[in-house]
C-alpha positions in Angstrom: 11.8 -14.2 -9.2 9.9 -13.1 -6.0 6.6 -11.3 -5.9 5.4 -9.1 -3.1 2.0 -7.5 -3.8 -1.1 -6.5 -1.9 -3.5 -7.6 -4.6 -6.5 -8.6 -2.5 -6.1 -12.3 -3.3 -3.7 -15.3 -3.2 -0.4 -15.6 -1.5 1.7 -12.6 -0.7 4.9 -14.1 -1.9 5.6 -16.6 -4.6 8.7 -17.9 -6.4 7.3 -19.2 -9.6 7.2 -17.4 -13.0 3.6 -18.5 -13.7 0.7 -16.3 -14.6 1.1 -12.5 -14.1 -0.9 -10.8 -11.4 -4.1 -9.7 -13.0 -5.0 -6.9 -10.6 -2.2 -5.2 -8.7 -2.4 -2.9 -5.8 -1.7 0.1 -8.0 -4.7 -0.8 -10.2 -6.9 -1.1 -7.1 -5.7 2.2 -5.7 -6.0 3.9 -9.1 -9.7 2.9 -9.3 -10.6 3.9 -5.7 -12.6 6.9 -4.8 -15.5 8.8 -6.2 -14.0 9.5 -9.6 -13.9 13.2 -8.9 -10.8 15.1 -9.7 -8.5 15.8 -6.7 -6.8 19.0 -5.9 -3.1 18.3 -6.7 -2.1 20.1 -3.5 -3.9 17.3 -1.6 -2.0 14.7 -3.4 1.2 16.6 -2.8 0.4 16.6 1.0 0.0 12.8 0.7 3.4 12.6 -0.9 4.9 14.7 1.9 3.4 12.5 4.6 4.5 9.4 2.6 8.1 10.6 2.6 8.1 12.0 6.2 9.1 8.4 7.1 12.2 7.5 5.0 11.0 4.5 3.0 14.6 3.5 2.1 15.2 3.0 5.8 11.8 1.5 6.7 12.0 -1.0 3.9 15.7 -1.8 4.1 17.0 -3.4 0.9 14.6 -1.5 -1.4 15.3 1.9 -2.8 12.6 4.4 -3.8 12.5 7.2 -6.4 10.8 10.6 -6.3 7.2 10.9 -5.2 4.6 10.9 -8.0 1.4 12.7 -6.8 -1.8 11.8 -8.7 -3.4 14.6 -10.6 -6.9 13.1 -10.3 -7.1 11.5 -6.9 -5.6 12.1 -3.4 -2.9 9.5 -4.0 0.9 9.3 -4.2 3.3 6.7 -5.5 7.0 6.2 -4.8 8.5 3.8 -7.4 10.8 1.1 -6.2 14.0 1.7 -8.3 16.0 -1.5 -7.6 13.3 -4.0 -8.5 11.8 -5.2 -11.8 8.6 -3.4 -10.8 7.3 -2.0 -7.6 5.9 1.0 -5.7 4.9 2.3 -2.4 1.4 3.7 -2.5 -0.7 5.9 -0.3 -4.3 6.9 -1.1 -7.0 8.8 0.7 -10.5 7.4 0.3 -13.4 9.7 1.3 -16.4 7.6 2.5 -14.3 4.5 3.0 -16.3 2.4 0.5 -13.4 0.4 -0.7 -12.2 -0.2 2.9 -15.7 -1.6 3.8 -15.8 -3.8 0.7 -12.3 -5.2 1.3 -13.2 -6.0 4.9 -16.4 -7.6 4.0 -14.8 -9.7 1.2 -11.7 -10.8 3.0 -12.3 -10.8 6.8 -13.1 -14.5 6.9 -9.8 -15.4 5.2 -7.2 -15.7 8.0 -4.4 -16.4 5.6 -4.7 -12.9 4.0 -6.6 -10.7 6.5 -5.4 -9.6 9.9 -6.8 -6.8 12.1 -4.3 -4.2 13.3 -4.9 -2.6 16.7 -4.1 0.9 17.9 -4.3 2.6 14.5 -7.2 4.8 13.5 -10.7 3.7 14.4 -10.2 0.4 12.6 -7.3 -1.1 10.6 -6.5 -4.3 8.9 -3.7 -5.6 6.6 -4.2 -7.8 3.5 -1.5 -10.2 2.3 1.1 -8.6 4.6 1.4 -5.7 2.1 -1.7 -3.6 2.0 -2.8 -1.7 5.1 -6.3 -0.2 5.3 -7.0 2.3 8.0 -10.4 3.9 8.8 -10.5 7.2 10.6 -14.0 8.5 11.1 -15.9 8.2 7.8 -12.8 8.2 5.7 -10.0 5.7 5.0 -6.4 5.4 4.0 -4.6 2.7 2.0 -0.9 2.3 2.3 0.6 -0.5 0.2 4.0 -1.9 -0.9 4.4 -4.0 -4.0 7.6 -5.2 -5.6 8.7 -7.8 -8.2 12.3 -8.7 -7.6 14.6 -11.0 -9.6 16.5 -13.6 -7.6 19.6 -11.6 -8.2 17.9 -8.4 -6.9 17.5 -7.1 -3.4 16.0 -9.2 -0.7 12.5 -8.3 0.3 11.7 -7.1 3.8 10.0 -9.6 6.1 6.2 -9.4 6.5 6.7 -8.1 10.0 9.1 -5.3 8.7 6.6 -4.5 6.0 3.7 -4.2 8.4 5.8 -2.1 10.8 6.8 0.2 7.9 3.3 0.6 6.5 2.0 1.3 10.1 4.6 4.0 10.6 3.7 5.6 7.3 -0.1 5.4 8.1 0.6 7.2 11.4 2.3 9.9 9.5 -0.7 10.2 7.1 -3.2 10.3 10.0 -1.2 13.1 11.6 -1.5 15.2 8.4 
């Protein structure tokens, strides 16, 4: 079994069936933001930007279902349909509080944190799977997570994941 997750800690890929991930990217993204209800049309626009770049092509080997906009945050999720579990997420974060906290907590860990140049005002990637982009006072999170059985599809390389997340982030910034 292979794990690919931007969980803010540990290795990005593992091949053992030990303890489950305790806090996945989706849980982090679900709890981001101010807690205020989001206009569903904003979440729909995030879904449109998320799918403007074909994720089935960008993340070759994985296939994605229909976009699922959030009804309470400016967030969208595309489930991975050919994995045990997985999703491609995009979320808008007004005020960039989570962005700043993630940078503060992980920037000293070269194994999981890497700055990305030429994207927004500031960008970094965690665990090769979670891209954080600050633009002005706000931020975007774009993340891919997937749990794939050994008989399932092969996971894209970390370089391909970063390239795909970057392409999607550019689409979101253009929105």
